[in-house]
N, CA and C atoms of all chains as a GROMACS GRO file, in nm:
protein
  582
    1MET      N    1  10.921  11.501  10.060
    1MET     CA    2  10.816  11.447   9.940
    1MET      C    3  10.890  11.302  10.049
    2ASN      N    4  10.955  11.262  10.129
    2ASN     CA    5  10.942  11.111  10.164
    2ASN      C    6  10.914  11.166  10.330
    3LEU      N    7  10.899  11.271  10.363
    3LEU     CA    8  10.767  11.303  10.505
    3LEU      C    9  10.671  11.272  10.458
    4ILE      N   10  10.566  11.362  10.311
    4ILE     CA   11  10.463  11.308  10.302
    4ILE      C   12  10.430  11.164  10.305
    5ALA      N   13  10.540  11.096  10.225
    5ALA     CA   14  10.486  10.978  10.175
    5ALA      C   15  10.466  10.938  10.335
    6ALA      N   16  10.553  10.916  10.448
    6ALA     CA   17  10.554  10.854  10.530
    6ALA      C   18  10.372  10.867  10.589
    7ALA      N   19  10.412  11.026  10.608
    7ALA     CA   20  10.256  11.040  10.662
    7ALA      C   21  10.208  10.991  10.619
    8ILE      N   22  10.159  10.964  10.460
    8ILE     CA   23  10.005  10.912  10.402
    8ILE      C   24   9.963  10.751  10.453
    9ALA      N   25  10.148  10.695  10.404
    9ALA     CA   26  10.126  10.592  10.458
    9ALA      C   27  10.074  10.527  10.595
   10VAL      N   28  10.125  10.590  10.702
   10VAL     CA   29  10.043  10.582  10.860
   10VAL      C   30   9.904  10.651  10.869
   11GLY      N   31   9.904  10.725  10.792
   11GLY     CA   32   9.742  10.750  10.811
   11GLY      C   33   9.638  10.730  10.749
   12LEU      N   34   9.661  10.654  10.672
   12LEU     CA   35   9.566  10.562  10.587
   12LEU      C   36   9.582  10.433  10.636
   13ALA      N   37   9.653  10.374  10.686
   13ALA     CA   38   9.645  10.262  10.751
   13ALA      C   39   9.598  10.310  10.882
   14ALA      N   40   9.645  10.385  10.974
   14ALA     CA   41   9.540  10.412  11.082
   14ALA      C   42   9.429  10.453  11.007
   15ILE      N   43   9.372  10.478  10.971
   15ILE     CA   44   9.216  10.486  10.935
   15ILE      C   45   9.169  10.331  10.910
   16GLY      N   46   9.244  10.248  10.815
   16GLY     CA   47   9.204  10.137  10.794
   16GLY      C   48   9.158  10.069  10.935
   17ALA      N   49   9.268  10.080  11.053
   17ALA     CA   50   9.276   9.964  11.126
   17ALA      C   51   9.147  10.082  11.230
   18GLY      N   52   9.137  10.178  11.262
   18GLY     CA   53   9.093  10.245  11.348
   18GLY      C   54   8.942  10.216  11.308
   19VAL      N   55   8.828  10.184  11.200
   19VAL     CA   56   8.726  10.136  11.131
   19VAL      C   57   8.753   9.986  11.142
   20GLY      N   58   8.857   9.937  11.131
   20GLY     CA   59   8.827   9.742  11.148
   20GLY      C   60   8.765   9.715  11.299
   21ASN      N   61   8.905   9.797  11.354
   21ASN     CA   62   8.940   9.785  11.521
   21ASN      C   63   8.719   9.846  11.547
   22GLY      N   64   8.738   9.905  11.542
   22GLY     CA   65   8.587   9.958  11.602
   22GLY      C   66   8.493   9.852  11.571
   23LEU      N   67   8.477   9.801  11.443
   23LEU     CA   68   8.368   9.710  11.403
   23LEU      C   69   8.371   9.575  11.500
   24ILE      N   70   8.516   9.567  11.539
   24ILE     CA   71   8.539   9.420  11.557
   24ILE      C   72   8.503   9.399  11.716
   25VAL      N   73   8.515   9.543  11.771
   25VAL     CA   74   8.506   9.548  11.943
   25VAL      C   75   8.376   9.592  11.986
   26GLY      N   76   8.327   9.695  11.892
   26GLY     CA   77   8.138   9.715  11.893
   26GLY      C   78   8.128   9.590  11.885
   27ARG      N   79   8.107   9.486  11.790
   27ARG     CA   80   8.063   9.380  11.840
   27ARG      C   81   8.055   9.270  11.864
   28THR      N   82   8.204   9.260  11.939
   28THR     CA   83   8.237   9.127  12.070
   28THR      C   84   8.198   9.224  12.148
   29VAL      N   85   8.163   9.371  12.232
   29VAL     CA   86   8.133   9.414  12.349
   29VAL      C   87   7.954   9.335  12.365
   30GLU      N   88   7.911   9.370  12.219
   30GLU     CA   89   7.760   9.357  12.243
   30GLU      C   90   7.744   9.189  12.244
   31GLY      N   91   7.823   9.132  12.187
   31GLY     CA   92   7.782   8.969  12.224
   31GLY      C   93   7.797   8.932  12.330
   32ILE      N   94   7.878   9.024  12.430
   32ILE     CA   95   7.961   8.980  12.524
   32ILE      C   96   7.853   9.027  12.640
   33ALA      N   97   7.779   9.130  12.606
   33ALA     CA   98   7.711   9.189  12.649
   33ALA      C   99   7.572   9.115  12.683
   34ARG      N  100   7.542   8.987  12.557
   34ARG     CA  101   7.377   8.995  12.578
   34ARG      C  102   7.449   8.817  12.622
   35GLN      N  103   7.542   8.752  12.635
   35GLN     CA  104   7.583   8.590  12.639
   35GLN      C  105   7.732   8.665  12.735
   36PRO      N  106   7.691   8.696  12.835
   36PRO     CA  107   7.814   8.681  12.934
   36PRO      C  108   7.903   8.543  12.968
   37GLN      N  109   7.818   8.401  12.942
   37GLN     CA  110   7.870   8.251  12.949
   37GLN      C  111   7.983   8.247  12.815
   38LEU      N  112   7.966   8.332  12.719
   38LEU     CA  113   8.069   8.302  12.567
   38LEU      C  114   8.177   8.420  12.531
   39ARG      N  115   8.195   8.438  12.667
   39ARG     CA  116   8.323   8.543  12.706
   39ARG      C  117   8.437   8.501  12.610
   40GLY      N  118   8.498   8.372  12.630
   40GLY     CA  119   8.608   8.347  12.639
   40GLY      C  120   8.608   8.284  12.484
   41THR      N  121   8.476   8.263  12.420
   41THR     CA  122   8.471   8.241  12.277
   41THR      C  123   8.533   8.349  12.205
   42LEU      N  124   8.405   8.463  12.237
   42LEU     CA  125   8.422   8.573  12.139
   42LEU      C  126   8.524   8.637  12.180
   43GLN      N  127   8.634   8.619  12.276
   43GLN     CA  128   8.737   8.712  12.289
   43GLN      C  129   8.872   8.630  12.219
   44THR      N  130   8.845   8.506  12.196
   44THR     CA  131   8.910   8.422  12.162
   44THR      C  132   8.907   8.445  11.972
   45THR      N  133   8.794   8.507  11.878
   45THR     CA  134   8.763   8.560  11.806
   45THR      C  135   8.815   8.705  11.762
   46MET      N  136   8.799   8.756  11.905
   46MET     CA  137   8.806   8.939  11.879
   46MET      C  138   8.980   8.916  11.862
   47PHE      N  139   9.036   8.871  11.947
   47PHE     CA  140   9.187   8.841  11.927
   47PHE      C  141   9.257   8.808  11.813
   48ILE      N  142   9.204   8.717  11.685
   48ILE     CA  143   9.221   8.713  11.576
   48ILE      C  144   9.195   8.796  11.503
   49GLY      N  145   9.092   8.845  11.495
   49GLY     CA  146   9.042   8.952  11.466
   49GLY      C  147   9.117   9.104  11.462
   50ILE      N  148   9.170   9.106  11.574
   50ILE     CA  149   9.217   9.235  11.597
   50ILE      C  150   9.377   9.213  11.515
   51ALA      N  151   9.460   9.093  11.513
   51ALA     CA  152   9.560   9.090  11.542
   51ALA      C  153   9.551   9.107  11.359
   52LEU      N  154   9.521   9.067  11.269
   52LEU     CA  155   9.480   9.031  11.166
   52LEU      C  156   9.473   9.176  11.150
   53VAL      N  157   9.375   9.242  11.224
   53VAL     CA  158   9.336   9.365  11.108
   53VAL      C  159   9.485   9.464  11.134
   54GLU      N  160   9.566   9.465  11.248
   54GLU     CA  161   9.645   9.533  11.283
   54GLU      C  162   9.781   9.528  11.266
   55ALA      N  163   9.819   9.400  11.177
   55ALA     CA  164   9.892   9.318  11.051
   55ALA      C  165   9.941   9.430  10.982
   56LEU      N  166   9.785   9.510  10.923
   56LEU     CA  167   9.830   9.593  10.769
   56LEU      C  168   9.903   9.750  10.818
   57PRO      N  169   9.865   9.816  10.991
   57PRO     CA  170   9.891   9.939  11.008
   57PRO      C  171  10.071   9.898  11.045
   58ILE      N  172  10.087   9.727  11.120
   58ILE     CA  173  10.260   9.806  11.168
   58ILE      C  174  10.298   9.779  11.035
   59ILE      N  175  10.258   9.697  10.886
   59ILE     CA  176  10.353   9.724  10.724
   59ILE      C  177  10.363   9.864  10.742
   60GLY      N  178  10.265   9.945  10.802
   60GLY     CA  179  10.220  10.089  10.661
   60GLY      C  180  10.349  10.129  10.832
   61VAL      N  181  10.344  10.111  10.923
   61VAL     CA  182  10.467  10.227  10.982
   61VAL      C  183  10.583  10.150  10.967
   62VAL      N  184  10.591  10.018  10.907
   62VAL     CA  185  10.704  10.004  10.900
   62VAL      C  186  10.794  10.102  10.761
   63ILE      N  187  10.688  10.032  10.671
   63ILE     CA  188  10.722  10.161  10.522
   63ILE      C  189  10.780  10.264  10.584
   64ALA      N  190  10.676  10.334  10.662
   64ALA     CA  191  10.735  10.510  10.705
   64ALA      C  192  10.841  10.534  10.757
   65PHE      N  193  10.891  10.396  10.785
   65PHE     CA  194  11.030  10.441  10.888
   65PHE      C  195  11.113  10.392  10.820
   66ILE      N  196  11.131  10.353  10.700
   66ILE     CA  197  11.190  10.326  10.645
   66ILE      C  198  11.212  10.427  10.503
   67VAL      N  199  11.131  10.469  10.500
   67VAL     CA  200  11.094  10.603  10.365
   67VAL      C  201  11.205  10.678  10.476
   68LEU      N  202  11.154  10.714  10.587
   68LEU     CA  203  11.193  10.819  10.691
   68LEU      C  204  11.326  10.836  10.694
   69GLY      N  205  11.404  10.648  10.722
   69GLY     CA  206  11.534  10.641  10.720
   69GLY      C  207  11.615  10.624  10.589
   70GLY      N  208  11.559  10.613  10.489
   70GLY     CA  209  11.630  10.582  10.419
   70GLY      C  210  11.626  10.775  10.331
   71MET      N  211   8.166   7.899  13.284
   71MET     CA  212   8.226   8.042  13.219
   71MET      C  213   8.355   8.001  13.232
   72THR      N  214   8.412   7.896  13.334
   72THR     CA  215   8.576   7.944  13.346
   72THR      C  216   8.631   7.889  13.248
   73GLU      N  217   8.537   7.742  13.212
   73GLU     CA  218   8.598   7.654  13.100
   73GLU      C  219   8.610   7.741  12.912
   74ASN      N  220   8.463   7.783  12.967
   74ASN     CA  221   8.499   7.870  12.833
   74ASN      C  222   8.610   7.965  12.854
   75LEU      N  223   8.632   8.093  12.969
   75LEU     CA  224   8.729   8.161  12.942
   75LEU      C  225   8.875   8.121  12.976
   76SER      N  226   8.892   7.987  12.934
   76SER     CA  227   9.030   7.888  12.984
   76SER      C  228   9.037   7.874  12.787
   77THR      N  229   8.985   7.818  12.740
   77THR     CA  230   9.005   7.842  12.580
   77THR      C  231   9.121   7.982  12.488
   78TYR      N  232   9.050   8.106  12.572
   78TYR     CA  233   9.135   8.226  12.584
   78TYR      C  234   9.271   8.195  12.613
   79GLU      N  235   9.296   8.159  12.729
   79GLU     CA  236   9.417   8.176  12.739
   79GLU      C  237   9.433   8.056  12.713
   80ASN      N  238   9.442   7.957  12.652
   80ASN     CA  239   9.493   7.833  12.614
   80ASN      C  240   9.548   7.899  12.453
   81ALA      N  241   9.452   7.957  12.402
   81ALA     CA  242   9.496   8.050  12.300
   81ALA      C  243   9.626   8.089  12.311
   82PHE      N  244   9.615   8.193  12.368
   82PHE     CA  245   9.735   8.290  12.414
   82PHE      C  246   9.872   8.189  12.444
   83ARG      N  247   9.838   8.092  12.513
   83ARG     CA  248   9.962   8.017  12.544
   83ARG      C  249  10.005   7.936  12.458
   84ARG      N  250   9.940   7.869  12.342
   84ARG     CA  251   9.955   7.834  12.225
   84ARG      C  252  10.091   7.925  12.135
   85TYR      N  253   9.976   8.025  12.128
   85TYR     CA  254  10.068   8.141  12.032
   85TYR      C  255  10.238   8.198  12.095
   86ILE      N  256  10.228   8.194  12.215
   86ILE     CA  257  10.337   8.220  12.336
   86ILE      C  258  10.442   8.073  12.294
   87LYS      N  259  10.346   7.968  12.261
   87LYS     CA  260  10.454   7.855  12.273
   87LYS      C  261  10.518   7.837  12.155
   88TYR      N  262  10.450   7.865  12.056
   88TYR     CA  263  10.495   7.805  11.925
   88TYR      C  264  10.653   7.992  11.884
   89CYS      N  265  10.620   8.090  11.937
   89CYS     CA  266  10.692   8.185  11.906
   89CYS      C  267  10.791   8.161  11.948
   90LEU      N  268  10.834   8.046  12.137
   90LEU     CA  269  10.944   8.046  12.155
   90LEU      C  270  10.974   7.969  12.141
   91TYR      N  271  10.924   7.847  12.017
   91TYR     CA  272  11.000   7.765  11.966
   91TYR      C  273  11.053   7.820  11.853
   92LEU      N  274  11.026   7.931  11.822
   92LEU     CA  275  11.018   7.961  11.627
   92LEU      C  276  11.196   8.020  11.720
   93LEU      N  277  11.187   8.125  11.844
   93LEU     CA  278  11.252   8.192  11.880
   93LEU      C  279  11.392   8.108  11.906
   94SER      N  280  11.417   7.972  11.967
   94SER     CA  281  11.487   7.942  12.002
   94SER      C  282  11.530   7.832  11.862
   95ILE      N  283  11.460   7.849  11.769
   95ILE     CA  284  11.530   7.830  11.650
   95ILE      C  285  11.633   7.879  11.577
   96CYS      N  286  11.554   8.005  11.581
   96CYS     CA  287  11.667   8.150  11.587
   96CYS      C  288  11.740   8.138  11.589
   97VAL      N  289  11.745   8.135  11.728
   97VAL     CA  290  11.948   8.106  11.869
   97VAL      C  291  11.997   8.076  11.780
   98LEU      N  292  11.960   7.976  11.729
   98LEU     CA  293  12.011   7.808  11.762
   98LEU      C  294  12.091   7.847  11.571
   99GLY      N  295  12.055   7.905  11.491
   99GLY     CA  296  12.078   7.988  11.372
   99GLY      C  297  12.203   8.065  11.369
  100TRP      N  298  12.103   8.171  11.453
  100TRP     CA  299  12.268   8.269  11.481
  100TRP      C  300  12.348   8.197  11.576
  101ALA      N  301  12.334   8.131  11.672
  101ALA     CA  302  12.460   8.081  11.692
  101ALA      C  303  12.534   7.983  11.557
  102VAL      N  304  12.452   7.873  11.530
  102VAL     CA  305  12.565   7.814  11.435
  102VAL      C  306  12.574   7.816  11.293
  103THR      N  307  12.521   7.934  11.230
  103THR     CA  308  12.508   7.951  11.098
  103THR      C  309  12.578   8.048  11.064
  104SER      N  310  12.578   8.152  10.985
  104SER     CA  311  12.685   8.257  10.970
  104SER      C  312  12.615   8.411  10.898
  105TYR      N  313  12.460   8.303  10.898
  105TYR     CA  314  12.370   8.411  10.881
  105TYR      C  315  12.324   8.461  11.013
  106LYS      N  316  12.437   8.588  11.037
  106LYS     CA  317  12.443   8.618  11.216
  106LYS      C  318  12.268   8.773  11.172
  107GLN      N  319  12.338   8.841  11.101
  107GLN     CA  320  12.240   8.943  11.066
  107GLN      C  321  12.110   8.932  11.018
  108VAL      N  322  12.107   8.881  10.978
  108VAL     CA  323  11.933   8.772  10.889
  108VAL      C  324  11.866   8.673  11.028
  109PHE      N  325  11.948   8.628  11.136
  109PHE     CA  326  11.867   8.524  11.262
  109PHE      C  327  11.865   8.667  11.363
  110LEU      N  328  11.994   8.751  11.378
  110LEU     CA  329  11.974   8.852  11.463
  110LEU      C  330  11.825   8.974  11.472
  111GLY      N  331  11.823   8.944  11.323
  111GLY     CA  332  11.715   9.041  11.266
  111GLY      C  333  11.521   8.978  11.279
  112LEU      N  334  11.552   8.855  11.267
  112LEU     CA  335  11.442   8.788  11.297
  112LEU      C  336  11.463   8.723  11.441
  113VAL      N  337  11.500   8.735  11.549
  113VAL     CA  338  11.476   8.743  11.701
  113VAL      C  339  11.450   8.850  11.774
  114LEU      N  340  11.536   9.000  11.662
  114LEU     CA  341  11.423   9.131  11.749
  114LEU      C  342  11.260   9.144  11.674
  115GLY      N  343  11.266   9.071  11.580
  115GLY     CA  344  11.140   9.108  11.519
  115GLY      C  345  11.006   9.035  11.612
  116ILE      N  346  11.061   8.871  11.612
  116ILE     CA  347  10.930   8.768  11.704
  116ILE      C  348  10.936   8.800  11.841
  117ALA      N  349  11.072   8.855  11.900
  117ALA     CA  350  11.011   8.918  12.077
  117ALA      C  351  10.944   9.003  12.058
  118VAL      N  352  10.949   9.147  11.929
  118VAL     CA  353  10.883   9.285  11.950
  118VAL      C  354  10.721   9.195  11.929
  119SER      N  355  10.729   9.095  11.855
  119SER     CA  356  10.524   9.087  11.800
  119SER      C  357  10.513   9.035  11.922
  120MET      N  358  10.574   8.877  12.003
  120MET     CA  359  10.568   8.914  12.104
  120MET      C  360  10.486   8.946  12.213
  121TYR      N  361  10.588   9.056  12.215
  121TYR     CA  362  10.519   9.184  12.302
  121TYR      C  363  10.390   9.243  12.261
  122ASN      N  364  10.350   9.236  12.148
  122ASN     CA  365  10.269   9.358  12.101
  122ASN      C  366  10.174   9.200  12.118
  123VAL      N  367  10.097   9.093  12.154
  123VAL     CA  368  10.047   8.973  12.143
  123VAL      C  369  10.034   8.959  12.294
  124TRP      N  370  10.047   9.020  12.379
  124TRP     CA  371  10.056   8.984  12.533
  124TRP      C  372  10.020   9.126  12.541
  125SER      N  373  10.017   9.207  12.467
  125SER     CA  374   9.991   9.364  12.547
  125SER      C  375   9.807   9.332  12.446
  126MET      N  376   9.824   9.280  12.382
  126MET     CA  377   9.639   9.288  12.292
  126MET      C  378   9.592   9.126  12.396
  127HIS      N  379   9.644   9.083  12.434
  127HIS     CA  380   9.581   9.014  12.502
  127HIS      C  381   9.528   9.041  12.641
  128ARG      N  382   9.577   9.079  12.698
  128ARG     CA  383   9.593   9.202  12.802
  128ARG      C  384   9.466   9.299  12.784
  129ARG      N  385   9.494   9.342  12.700
  129ARG     CA  386   9.396   9.446  12.655
  129ARG      C  387   9.232   9.418  12.662
  130ILE      N  388   9.240   9.296  12.591
  130ILE     CA  389   9.087   9.209  12.544
  130ILE      C  390   9.073   9.164  12.677
  131ASP      N  391   9.162   9.095  12.788
  131ASP     CA  392   9.061   9.081  12.861
  131ASP      C  393   9.038   9.189  12.978
  132ARG      N  394   9.068   9.295  12.965
  132ARG     CA  395   9.044   9.402  13.040
  132ARG      C  396   8.918   9.416  12.967
  133VAL      N  397   8.863   9.463  12.889
  133VAL     CA  398   8.747   9.507  12.773
  133VAL      C  399   8.628   9.428  12.793
  134GLY      N  400   8.692   9.230  12.771
  134GLY     CA  401   8.593   9.176  12.822
  134GLY      C  402   8.526   9.152  13.013
  135GLN      N  403   8.616   9.186  13.036
  135GLN     CA  404   8.605   9.206  13.187
  135GLN      C  405   8.531   9.350  13.260
  136ALA      N  406   8.555   9.484  13.131
  136ALA     CA  407   8.490   9.571  13.218
  136ALA      C  408   8.363   9.543  13.137
  137VAL      N  409   8.336   9.470  13.038
  137VAL     CA  410   8.174   9.509  13.033
  137VAL      C  411   8.082   9.397  13.056
  138THR      N  412   8.163   9.282  13.104
  138THR     CA  413   8.108   9.206  13.203
  138THR      C  414   8.062   9.250  13.358
  139GLU      N  415   8.115   9.353  13.381
  139GLU     CA  416   8.051   9.383  13.523
  139GLU      C  417   8.025   9.576  13.491
  140GLY      N  418   8.037   9.588  13.377
  140GLY     CA  419   7.973   9.744  13.364
  140GLY      C  420   8.045   9.838  13.325
  141LYS      N  421   8.172   9.820  13.319
  141LYS     CA  422   8.214   9.930  13.290
  141LYS      C  423   8.278  10.008  13.186
  142LYS      N  424   8.383  10.083  13.214
  142LYS     CA  425   8.449  10.104  13.070
  142LYS      C  426   8.662  10.123  13.082
  143VAL      N  427   8.646  10.133  12.919
  143VAL     CA  428   8.770  10.093  12.893
  143VAL      C  429   8.811  10.194  12.791
  144LYS      N  430   8.920  10.237  12.815
  144LYS     CA  431   8.961  10.419  12.788
  144LYS      C  432   9.015  10.420  12.638
  145THR      N  433   9.138  10.269  12.634
  145THR     CA  434   9.221  10.254  12.489
  145THR      C  435   9.231  10.090  12.479
  146MET      N  436   9.259  10.065  12.386
  146MET     CA  437   9.338   9.937  12.309
  146MET      C  438   9.433   9.940  12.292
  147GLY      N  439   9.491  10.061  12.322
  147GLY     CA  440   9.661  10.050  12.327
  147GLY      C  441   9.752   9.998  12.215
  148SER      N  442   9.662  10.028  12.076
  148SER     CA  443   9.691  10.014  11.928
  148SER      C  444   9.820  10.093  11.909
  149LEU      N  445   9.808  10.186  11.982
  149LEU     CA  446   9.905  10.301  11.896
  149LEU      C  447  10.044  10.240  12.014
  150SER      N  448  10.019  10.223  12.104
  150SER     CA  449  10.150  10.125  12.190
  150SER      C  450  10.237  10.050  12.126
  151ARG      N  451  10.120   9.945  12.038
  151ARG     CA  452  10.198   9.864  11.948
  151ARG      C  453  10.255   9.875  11.795
  152LEU      N  454  10.158   9.980  11.712
  152LEU     CA  455  10.239  10.024  11.647
  152LEU      C  456  10.358  10.104  11.626
  153MET      N  457  10.417  10.148  11.781
  153MET     CA  458  10.472  10.229  11.792
  153MET      C  459  10.599  10.176  11.883
  154THR      N  460  10.589   9.993  11.920
  154THR     CA  461  10.698   9.911  11.921
  154THR      C  462  10.721   9.868  11.825
  155ALA      N  463  10.661   9.849  11.696
  155ALA     CA  464  10.723   9.794  11.592
  155ALA      C  465  10.796   9.890  11.482
  156GLY      N  466  10.753   9.977  11.562
  156GLY     CA  467  10.845  10.165  11.464
  156GLY      C  468  10.972  10.139  11.536
  157LEU      N  469  10.964  10.063  11.661
  157LEU     CA  470  11.096  10.127  11.750
  157LEU      C  471  11.181   9.994  11.699
  158ALA      N  472  11.180   9.911  11.667
  158ALA     CA  473  11.225   9.786  11.636
  158ALA      C  474  11.302   9.788  11.485
  159VAL      N  475  11.189   9.868  11.344
  159VAL     CA  476  11.255   9.958  11.300
  159VAL      C  477  11.363  10.005  11.289
  160LEU      N  478  11.323  10.081  11.376
  160LEU     CA  479  11.429  10.197  11.401
  160LEU      C  480  11.577  10.116  11.438
  161ILE      N  481  11.576  10.046  11.571
  161ILE     CA  482  11.641   9.991  11.567
  161ILE      C  483  11.742   9.950  11.474
  162ALA      N  484  11.656   9.810  11.397
  162ALA     CA  485  11.708   9.709  11.249
  162ALA      C  486  11.772   9.910  11.217
  163THR      N  487  11.695   9.990  11.180
  163THR     CA  488  11.766  10.103  10.996
  163THR      C  489  11.915  10.179  11.130
  164ARG      N  490  11.973  10.137  11.340
  164ARG     CA  491  12.048  10.222  11.298
  164ARG      C  492  12.119  10.144  11.325
  165PHE      N  493  12.109   9.997  11.366
  165PHE     CA  494  12.219   9.982  11.397
  165PHE      C  495  12.208   9.835  11.248
  166PRO      N  496  12.283   9.831  11.095
  166PRO     CA  497  12.217   9.793  11.032
  166PRO      C  498  12.361   9.664  10.983
  167GLU      N  499  12.415   9.661  11.099
  167GLU     CA  500  12.505   9.562  11.076
  167GLU      C  501  12.497   9.500  11.189
  168HIS      N  502  12.426   9.518  11.305
  168HIS     CA  503  12.362   9.434  11.291
  168HIS      C  504  12.227   9.267  11.326
  169PHE      N  505  12.129   9.399  11.258
  169PHE     CA  506  12.037   9.316  11.219
  169PHE      C  507  12.014   9.340  11.058
  170ASN      N  508  11.904   9.269  11.022
  170ASN     CA  509  11.886   9.328  10.840
  170ASN      C  510  11.731   9.311  10.920
  171LEU      N  511  11.761   9.454  10.753
  171LEU     CA  512  11.615   9.508  10.798
  171LEU      C  513  11.453   9.434  10.775
  172ILE      N  514  11.496   9.364  10.732
  172ILE     CA  515  11.359   9.261  10.606
  172ILE      C  516  11.336   9.166  10.724
  173ALA      N  517  11.484   9.118  10.764
  173ALA     CA  518  11.451   9.010  10.851
  173ALA      C  519  11.369   9.066  10.999
  174VAL      N  520  11.384   9.151  11.051
  174VAL     CA  521  11.309   9.193  11.116
  174VAL      C  522  11.137   9.235  11.149
  175VAL      N  523  11.187   9.246  10.975
  175VAL     CA  524  11.006   9.271  10.913
  175VAL      C  525  10.928   9.156  10.949
  176VAL      N  526  10.982   9.076  10.867
  176VAL     CA  527  10.910   8.933  10.849
  176VAL      C  528  10.884   8.831  11.028
  177GLY      N  529  10.988   8.918  11.091
  177GLY     CA  530  10.972   8.844  11.239
  177GLY      C  531  10.902   8.960  11.315
  178LEU      N  532  10.796   9.047  11.290
  178LEU     CA  533  10.746   9.107  11.301
  178LEU      C  534  10.580   9.066  11.260
  179LEU      N  535  10.599   9.018  11.181
  179LEU     CA  536  10.453   8.950  11.107
  179LEU      C  537  10.469   8.818  11.104
  180MET      N  538  10.540   8.748  11.203
  180MET     CA  539  10.534   8.570  11.211
  180MET      C  540  10.414   8.598  11.254
  181ILE      N  541  10.393   8.607  11.370
  181ILE     CA  542  10.337   8.530  11.501
  181ILE      C  543  10.191   8.614  11.448
  182TYR      N  544  10.135   8.706  11.329
  182TYR     CA  545  10.043   8.683  11.256
  182TYR      C  546   9.979   8.571  11.176
  183LEU      N  547  10.142   8.570  11.126
  183LEU     CA  548  10.128   8.403  11.034
  183LEU      C  549  10.130   8.237  11.119
  184ILE      N  550  10.157   8.292  11.236
  184ILE     CA  551  10.114   8.125  11.412
  184ILE      C  552   9.986   8.135  11.380
  185MET      N  553   9.931   8.272  11.435
  185MET     CA  554   9.798   8.261  11.494
  185MET      C  555   9.662   8.199  11.333
  186LEU      N  556   9.768   8.248  11.205
  186LEU     CA  557   9.642   8.207  11.146
  186LEU      C  558   9.651   8.089  11.131
  187ILE      N  559   9.760   8.019  11.104
  187ILE     CA  560   9.814   7.869  11.131
  187ILE      C  561   9.667   7.773  11.209
  188ASP      N  562   9.767   7.817  11.269
  188ASP     CA  563   9.657   7.793  11.477
  188ASP      C  564   9.507   7.785  11.434
  189PHE      N  565   9.424   7.859  11.394
  189PHE     CA  566   9.296   7.871  11.393
  189PHE      C  567   9.318   7.775  11.246
  190TYR      N  568   9.381   7.812  11.130
  190TYR     CA  569   9.307   7.750  11.051
  190TYR      C  570   9.280   7.542  11.110
  191PHE      N  571   9.372   7.537  11.197
  191PHE     CA  572   9.402   7.380  11.183
  191PHE      C  573   9.302   7.353  11.314
  192ALA      N  574   9.306   7.452  11.363
  192ALA     CA  575   9.195   7.477  11.523
  192ALA      C  576   9.052   7.496  11.527
  193SER      N  577   9.036   7.513  11.356
  193SER     CA  578   8.872   7.522  11.337
  193SER      C  579   8.847   7.416  11.231
  194LYS      N  580   8.967   7.317  11.199
  194LYS     CA  581   8.935   7.248  11.096
  194LYS      C  582   8.883   7.131  11.197
   0.00000   0.00000   0.00000
């Protein structure tokens, strides 16, 4: 049962992070391709966006490892 | 363009700087106070989150460069970042006499708090 709980936690978090990362990276790539002179600003926004999106799957992995370990 | 890129580098250096301040406070707390497990856990978590941010910074820079040069990037390195967080938790669960698990988790998420606070004050 613990294994299923860990798998669901990591899997759902990874789905969310995948969709979020895809949206952020896609739009940023589009923006840089249109206006290469704005690369720094767009990269900074992408940096913060990806960091915030990845916080949740990290919590998911942590919960999964705690469930597996306990 | 160089000036524009330097805003990105400056943001990354600022995050690392705040992280190092926090890390030094935690090391001081570990040395002085009796809450050694909590502070050691915070140190482990902040160190891992610093690696995560450095990895993210490098990958994003590579993506930007690849787009301007018309090349392709294969991976963003999300899996390796998740696995380093898992490694930190594994270390904390393996050595509970040295690391407090809750402190490790709080340390892992500390860099995101720093980024949010910095973004709030930078955009003000």
